[in-house]
C-alpha positions in Angstrom: 35.7 18.7 -5.2 37.3 15.9 -3.0 41.3 16.1 -2.3 43.3 13.7 -3.9 43.2 10.4 -1.9 40.4 11.1 -0.2 36.7 9.4 -0.1 34.0 11.1 -0.9 31.3 11.0 2.1 29.1 8.0 2.3 25.5 9.4 1.5 22.9 9.2 4.4 19.5 8.7 2.7 16.0 9.7 3.9 14.5 6.7 5.1 10.9 6.0 6.1 8.9 2.9 7.0 5.2 2.6 6.8 2.5 0.1 8.6 -0.1 0.9 5.8 -4.0 1.0 6.7 -6.0 -2.3 6.7 -9.0 -0.1 6.1 -10.6 -0.4 9.7 -10.1 0.9 13.2 -8.6 -1.3 15.6 -8.9 -0.1 19.4 -6.7 -2.5 20.7 -3.8 -1.1 18.1 0.0 -1.6 19.3 3.2 -0.7 17.8 4.2 -2.4 14.6 6.9 -4.4 16.6 8.8 -5.8 12.9 9.3 -2.3 11.5 10.6 -1.2 14.8 13.4 -4.1 14.7 14.3 -3.0 11.4 14.6 0.9 12.3 16.5 0.0 15.3 18.7 -2.3 13.3 19.4 0.3 10.8 19.9 3.0 13.1 22.3 1.4 14.9 24.5 0.7 11.7 24.1 4.6 10.7 21.1 5.0 8.9 18.3 6.5 10.7 14.8 6.5 9.8 11.4 7.8 10.7 8.4 5.7 11.0 4.6 6.1 10.2 1.9 3.8 11.5 -1.6 4.1 9.6 -2.6 0.7 10.7 -5.9 1.5 11.9 -6.5 4.4 10.0 -9.8 5.1 7.9 -8.3 7.8 6.1 -7.5 7.7 2.4 -4.1 6.6 1.6 -3.2 8.8 -0.5 -4.3 11.7 2.0 -2.2 10.1 4.5 1.1 10.4 2.5 0.3 13.5 1.2 -0.3 14.9 4.6 2.5 13.3 6.3 4.9 14.1 3.3 6.1 10.7 2.0 7.2 12.0 -1.4 10.1 13.8 0.5 11.9 10.6 1.1 14.9 8.8 -0.7 13.3 5.5 0.4 10.0 4.1 1.1 9.6 0.7 2.9 5.9 -0.5 3.4 5.0 -3.5 5.7 2.4 -5.4 3.8 -0.5 -7.8 4.7 -3.1 -9.0 2.3 -5.4 -6.5 4.1 -3.2 -3.5 3.7 -1.7 -4.6 0.6 -4.1 -2.2 -1.8 -3.3 0.8 0.7 0.4 0.2 0.0 0.1 0.4 -3.5 -2.1 3.7 -3.5 0.8 5.2 -1.2 3.5 3.9 -3.8 1.6 4.9 -6.9 1.2 8.9 -5.3 5.0 8.9 -4.0 6.4 7.6 -7.7 4.6 10.3 -9.3 5.7 13.2 -7.2 9.3 11.6 -6.9 10.3 9.0 -9.1 13.7 8.5 -7.9 12.3 7.5 -4.7 12.9 3.5 -4.3 9.4 1.9 -3.1 10.5 -1.1 -1.2 7.9 -3.7 0.0 8.2 -6.4 2.8 6.2 -8.9 4.8 4.0 -11.8 4.6 1.8 -10.8 1.6 4.8 -9.4 -0.3 6.9 -12.7 0.5 4.2 -14.7 -0.8 3.4 -13.0 -4.3 7.0 -11.4 -5.0 7.5 -11.7 -8.4 3.3 -11.0 -9.2 3.7 -7.5 -7.5 7.2 -6.3 -9.4 5.6 -7.9 -12.6 2.2 -5.7 -12.5 3.0 -2.5 -10.4 5.8 -0.5 -11.8 5.4 1.8 -8.8 7.6 -1.0 -6.8 10.9 -1.1 -7.4 11.9 -4.0 -5.1 10.3 -6.7 -2.7 12.6 -7.6 0.6 11.6 -11.5 1.0 11.3 -13.5 4.6 13.3 -11.2 7.0 14.5 -7.7 6.5 16.7 -6.4 8.5 20.2 -7.6 6.9 18.8 -7.0 3.2 17.2 -3.8 3.8 20.8 -2.5 5.2 22.4 -3.8 2.0 19.7 -1.8 0.3 20.4 1.5 1.7 24.2 0.9 1.7 24.2 0.2 -2.3 21.9 3.0 -3.1 24.5 4.8 -5.2 25.5 1.6 -7.0 22.4 0.3 -9.3 24.5 -2.7 -9.9 25.1 -4.2 -6.6 22.0 -3.2 -5.7 19.8 -5.6 -7.9 22.2 -8.5 -6.9 21.3 -8.2 -2.9 20.4 -12.0 -1.6 16.6 -12.0 -0.4 15.1 -9.3 -2.7 12.8 -9.8 -5.7 13.5 -6.8 -8.7 11.3 -6.0 -11.4 12.5 -6.0 -14.8 14.5 -2.8 -16.0 12.0 -0.9 -18.0 9.2 -3.1 -17.3 10.0 -5.5 -20.0 11.4 -9.3 -19.5 11.6 -11.4 -16.1 11.8 -10.1 -12.6 15.1 -10.8 -11.1 15.1 -12.9 -8.0 17.7 -13.1 -6.3 18.9 -16.0 -3.9 17.1 -16.1 -0.6 19.1 -14.7 2.3 20.0 -17.0 5.4 17.7 -16.5 8.2 19.2 -14.4 11.3 20.9 -17.1 13.3 21.9 -15.0 16.8 18.6 -12.8 17.4 20.5 -11.5 20.2 22.2 -9.4 17.8 19.5 -7.7 16.6 19.0 -4.1 18.9 15.9 -4.3 20.9 12.7 -2.5 18.8 13.7 1.0 20.0 11.8 3.0 17.7 9.1 5.5 17.6 6.1 5.9 15.0 4.5 8.9 14.0 0.7 7.5 14.5 -2.6 9.0 12.9 -4.3 8.0 15.7 -2.1 7.4 18.6 -1.9 4.2 21.0 -3.8 3.1 24.5 -1.7 2.4 27.1 -1.0 -1.5 27.0 -1.8 -2.7 30.3 -3.2 -5.8 32.4 -5.6 -6.3 35.5 -3.9 -8.8 37.5 -6.3 -10.5 39.7 -3.9 -12.4 41.6 -2.6 -9.2 42.8 -5.3 -7.2 42.6 -4.3 -4.3 40.5 -3.7 -2.8 37.3 -0.2 -3.0 35.7 1.5 -1.4 32.9 2.5 -4.0 30.3 4.9 -4.5 27.6 4.8 -6.4 24.4 8.1 -8.5 23.5 9.0 -11.0 21.0 11.8 -13.4 22.6 11.5 -15.6 19.5 10.8 -16.0 15.3 8.7 -18.6 13.9 7.2 -21.8 14.5 8.3 -24.9 13.4 4.8 -26.4 12.9 3.1 -26.4 9.7 -0.8 -25.6 10.1 -2.5 -24.8 6.8 -3.9 -21.3 7.5 -0.6 -19.7 9.1 1.2 -16.4 7.7 4.3 -17.5 9.4 4.9 -20.0 6.9 5.3 -17.5 4.1 8.2 -16.2 6.3 9.5 -19.3 7.0 9.4 -22.2 9.7 13.0 -21.9 10.8 12.7 -21.2 14.6 15.2 -19.1 16.6 15.0 -18.0 20.1 16.9 -15.0 22.0 18.6 -15.9 25.4 16.5 -15.2 28.5 19.0 -12.5 29.9 18.5 -10.5 26.9 14.5 -10.9 27.6 15.2 -9.4 31.0 17.4 -6.8 29.6 14.7 -5.5 27.3 12.2 -5.0 29.7 14.8 -3.1 31.7 15.7 -1.1 28.7 12.1 0.0 28.1 11.6 0.9 31.8 14.4 3.3 31.8 13.5 4.4 28.3 9.7 5.2 28.5 10.3 6.0 32.7 7.4 3.4 33.0 7.3 0.4 35.7 6.3 -2.4 33.1 5.1 -5.0 35.3 3.6 -7.4 33.0 5.0 -9.1 29.7 3.0 -9.7 26.6 4.8 -12.3 24.6 3.7 -11.7 20.9 6.0 -14.9 20.1 4.5 -16.7 17.4 5.0 -19.8 19.7 6.7 -18.9 22.8 6.5 -22.5 23.8 8.5 -24.5 21.2 11.1 -25.5 23.9 9.6 -25.8 27.7 12.9 -25.9 28.7 13.7 -22.2 27.5 10.6 -20.9 28.3 11.4 -21.7 32.1 14.7 -20.3 31.7 13.1 -16.9 30.7 10.3 -17.0 33.2 12.6 -17.5 35.9 15.1 -14.8 34.9 12.0 -12.5 34.8 11.0 -13.6 38.2 14.4 -13.3 39.6 15.0 -9.5 38.2 11.5 -8.9 39.4 9.4 -10.7 41.6 5.8 -9.0 40.6 6.5 -9.6 37.2 3.6 -11.4 35.4 3.5 -12.4 32.2 1.3 -14.3 28.8 2.1 -15.9 25.6 0.6 -18.5 23.0 0.9 -22.0 21.8 -0.3 -25.0 21.0 -2.6 -27.3 22.6 -0.4 -30.4 22.1 2.6 -28.4 23.7 0.4 -27.8 26.9 0.1 -32.1 27.2 3.9 -32.6 26.6 5.0 -30.1 28.8 2.7 -30.3 32.0 5.1 -30.8 34.4 6.8 -27.4 33.7 3.7 -25.3 33.7 3.2 -25.5 37.8 7.0 -23.5 38.0 5.9 -21.6 35.0 2.6 -20.3 37.2 4.8 -19.6 40.2 7.3 -17.2 38.4 4.3 -15.0 37.0 2.2 -17.1 34.1 -1.3 -15.8 34.3 -2.8 -16.6 31.1 -2.0 -18.8 27.7 -3.4 -17.4 24.2 -4.4 -21.2 23.0 -4.5 -22.0 19.7 -7.4 -24.5 19.6 -9.4 -23.2 16.3 -11.8 -26.2 16.3 -13.6 -28.8 17.8 -14.3 -30.6 14.9 -12.0 -33.6 13.8 -12.5 -33.0 10.0 -11.8 -29.3 10.2 -8.7 -29.7 12.6 -7.4 -32.3 9.6 -8.0 -29.4 7.0 -6.2 -26.9 9.3 -3.4 -29.3 9.8 -3.8 -29.3 13.4 -2.4 -32.7 13.7 -4.1 -33.0 17.2 -7.8 -34.3 18.2 -10.6 -32.6 19.8 -10.0 -34.7 23.0 -6.4 -33.1 22.9 -7.9 -29.8 22.9 -10.3 -30.7 25.7 -7.3 -31.9 27.9 -5.3 -29.0 27.6 -7.9 -26.6 28.7 -8.9 -28.9 31.7 -5.2 -29.0 32.7 -4.9 -25.3 32.2 -8.1 -25.0 34.3 -6.7 -27.3 36.9 -3.5 -25.3 37.4 -5.8 -22.0 37.7 -3.9 -20.5 34.5 -6.5 -18.8 32.3 -7.0 -18.9 28.5 -7.2 -16.6 25.8 -9.3 -18.0 23.1 -8.2 -18.4 19.5 -10.6 -20.1 17.4 -12.1 -20.5 13.9 -15.9 -21.1 14.2 -16.4 -21.5 10.5 -14.5 -22.7 7.2 -15.9 -22.9 3.5 -16.5 -26.4 4.2 -18.2 -26.1 7.6 -21.2 -28.5 8.3 -23.9 -27.7 10.8 -22.0 -31.1 12.2 -19.1 -29.1 12.7 -20.8 -26.1 14.6 -22.8 -28.1 16.7 -19.2 -30.1 18.1 -17.7 -26.3 18.6 -20.7 -25.4 20.5 -21.0 -28.4 22.6 -17.0 -28.1 23.4 -17.5 -24.6 24.4 -19.6 -25.4 26.6 -18.3 -28.6 28.1 -15.2 -26.9 28.3 -16.5 -23.9 30.4 -16.3 -21.0 27.7 -19.9 -19.9 28.4 -18.5 -17.4 30.3 -15.9 -16.2 28.0 -15.3 -12.7 26.9 -14.8 -11.3 24.3 -17.5 -13.4 22.2 -15.4 -13.2 19.3 -14.7 -16.7 18.7 -18.3 -17.3 18.0 -18.2 -15.1 14.9 -15.1 -15.6 13.1 -14.4 -17.7 9.7 -11.2 -18.7 8.2 -9.2 -16.3 6.1 -7.4 -17.6 3.1 -4.2 -15.7 3.2 -1.9 -15.3 0.3 1.1 -18.3 0.4 -0.8 -20.7 3.0 -1.7 -24.0 1.6 -5.3 -23.5 2.8 -5.8 -20.6 0.6 -4.3 -23.5 -2.5 -6.7 -26.3 -0.9 -9.7 -24.1 -1.9 -8.6 -22.6 -4.8 -8.2 -26.5 -6.2 -11.6 -27.7 -4.5 -13.3 -24.8 -6.3 -11.4 -24.5 -9.8 -10.8 -21.0 -8.5 -7.9 -18.8 -9.4 -7.8 -16.2 -6.7 -6.5 -12.7 -7.7 -3.3 -12.6 -5.8 -3.9 -8.8 -4.7 -7.3 -10.0 -2.7 -8.5 -12.0 0.2 -11.8 -13.9 -0.9 -14.5 -12.8 1.5 -14.6 -15.8 4.0 -18.3 -15.2 4.9 -19.6 -15.7 1.3 -17.7 -18.7 0.3 -19.7 -22.1 2.4 -20.7 -24.8 0.8 -23.8 -25.7 2.7 -26.5 -23.2 2.5 -27.8 -23.8 5.8 -24.5 -22.7 7.0 -24.4 -19.7 4.8 -27.5 -18.6 6.7 -26.6 -19.5 10.0 -23.4 -17.1 9.3 -25.3 -14.6 8.0 -28.4 -14.6 10.7 -25.2 -14.4 13.4 -23.6 -11.6 11.7 -26.9 -9.7 11.5 -27.1 -10.2 15.8 -23.6 -9.2 16.0 -24.3 -6.2 14.0 -27.2 -5.0 16.4 -26.1 -6.2 19.5 -22.8 -7.2 20.3 -21.5 -3.6 20.7 -24.6 -2.9 22.9 -23.8 -5.9 24.9 -20.2 -5.1 25.5 -20.8 -1.8 26.4 -23.3 -2.6 29.1 -21.0 -5.5 30.1 -18.5 -3.2 30.7 -20.4 -1.1 32.9 -21.7 -3.4 34.8 -18.6 -5.1 35.8 -16.8 -1.6 36.2 -20.1 -0.9 38.7 -19.3 -4.5 40.4 -15.5 -3.6 41.0 -16.4 -0.4 42.4 -18.9 -1.9 45.1 -16.2 -4.9 45.7 -13.5 -1.9 46.4 -16.0 -0.3 49.1 -17.5 2.2 47.3 -20.5 3.6 48.3 -22.5 3.0 45.4 -25.1 5.9 45.9 -27.2 3.6 48.4 -27.0 0.7 46.1 -29.0 -2.3 48.5 -28.0 -5.9 48.7 -30.8 -7.2 46.6 -29.8 -4.7 43.5 -26.1 -5.7 44.1 -27.3 -9.6 43.8 -29.1 -8.6 40.8 -26.5 -6.5 39.1 -24.4 -9.7 39.4 -27.0 -11.7 37.9 -27.8 -9.7 35.1 -23.9 -9.7 34.1 -23.9 -12.9 34.1 -27.0 -13.0 32.0 -25.2 -10.6 29.1 -22.2 -12.9 29.1 -24.6 -15.8 28.3 -26.7 -14.0 25.8 -24.6 -14.3 22.4 -24.1 -18.1 23.5 -27.7 -18.5 23.8 -28.4 -16.9 20.7 -25.6 -19.1 18.8 -27.1 -22.7 20.0 -31.1 -21.3 19.6 -30.2 -20.4 15.9 -28.0 -23.5 15.3 -31.0 -25.6 16.7 -32.9 -23.9 14.6 -30.7 -24.4 11.4 -31.0 -28.1 12.1 -34.3 -27.9 11.9 -34.6 -26.2 8.6 -35.0 -22.5 10.0 -38.7 -22.8 11.1 -38.8 -20.0 14.1 -36.7 -17.5 11.8 -38.6 -18.1 8.7 -41.5 -17.3 11.1 -40.3 -14.6 13.1 -37.2 -13.3 11.9 -33.9 -12.8 14.3 -36.4 -11.4 17.2 -38.0 -14.6 17.5 -34.5 -16.4 18.4 -33.4 -13.9 21.0 -32.8 -15.1 24.3 -35.2 -14.6 27.3 -32.6 -13.9 30.1 -33.0 -14.3 33.8 -35.3 -15.1 36.2 -38.2 -12.7 35.1 -37.1 -13.7 31.5 -36.8 -10.1 30.2 -35.7 -9.6 26.6 -32.4 -8.5 25.7 -33.3 -4.9 25.3 -34.9 -4.8 28.8 -31.6 -6.3 30.8 -29.4 -3.8 29.1 -31.6 -1.0 30.3 -31.7 -2.6 33.9 -27.8 -3.1 34.0 -27.1 0.4 33.1 -29.5 1.9 35.5 -28.3 -0.2 38.3 -24.4 0.2 37.3 -25.3 4.2 37.1 -26.8 4.6 40.5 -23.5 2.1 41.6 -21.7 5.1 40.4 -19.4 2.9 38.4 -15.8 4.1 37.4 -14.0 3.9 33.8 -10.3 3.5 34.0 -8.7 5.2 31.6 -6.5 2.5 29.2 -7.6 -0.6 31.1 -7.9 -3.9 29.4 -8.7 -7.0 30.8 -6.4 -9.9 30.0 -8.4 -11.0 27.0 -7.7 -7.6 25.1 -5.5 -9.2 22.6 -7.2 -12.0 21.3 
């Protein structure tokens, strides 16, 4: 019993945050930075937590929850995307069955978009924290022992008491105005599969660098109809340049790793070119060997063309460019508010400056026509993307995320009511039968050949790099060396050649496909007109003789497209 006049100690709850599985493995996995910010924010204020990252696990969600003892916490929060929602619910239901007093919290883009639906349908979910989570989640853990105050926290949605009646939707919470007041995302996660070393091969300096992901701003002021950022809000805010530098130096010391490349993970790093230049110059002043990369829109590239040369001087190596499509009708549906000519002009500008491009592209959407695909194919060839790897851009289709205008557009167009818990399969929605068959055939090629092409390219390019570095190559003569160079180029072109052959055939009613199947469309490659299988075999044989060396953890600059 507490002495008279004394205050009872504040209870420190056991808190866990979970990045649930999306149902497949992704070898390019990185730590969930949003949860890391949230965990660091709470710990700074006296509420430590444990992080669990199952993002690329293919194991049963309940088995993971059991294995890592998630039923032993007072609060479990899930960061939820459309793809991971069902995994989150499965874990939450199991935790509640084992520990009914555990507070289950959902946050993230999907939870924000359908917050009322979630607390209505799923009794295992106590509360949804909408939009940004730091301040609201701090209020939640502080008020755990005060049920009345708990259910009044701004920015939260609660299920009706006893499951009857309407949810409690509290007013929105203002966005965090000053991002520099949020601590660095210094949080560790228990991962079921671990993390690959994040690296960048700097072709300018000719060496592999340890890389760090930094988020220097939040949100984006644009309103692309397909973008999940819209569910969180378009209020753009940025951090000061000196804080970005301080974060880099902090993690160098913290991890004892000399990070020399920064991947900026901002939704749109280049909203303010002046601020972008301030960040670049501050990094360059701190360490002249630092290189960096970021993502932005094509129209911003052209508007701030005068800034780009200085950014390059400060270490800019590549830009992840949101081109999306070369078809004007598709760009209109995506609300990009640019014309195809702007895409091409931005690409040509970056190529003139020697700044490489990481390509963001949406090849197909439900209303795509063969004319749209033809416009994309011509753009990729004209803009110099025939040698571009990875080849993912050839296979992409628009995903209709909950809370985005494009999902509402297609729901109305088709008279559909999509289940808020589900993502419609983008590869089964095409309006034009020829586009559906084109997509099905292209995906069949990807399943049968793309992994083999990727592996052969890796072996061939590593062998060429070894030879260029002065490796002995087990007696590889000049002719074999030249042949390997040509074969690597042919492997880069192979998916594009198949894509164009399939498109030609689709425009002619699929005569070749009907007569001979996919095999009839596979390209013959090189001056000696080898089949794709024969070319891969020859590439691998020469690469083996060259004694190629695999660099553990090495990732090229397109490793995070």
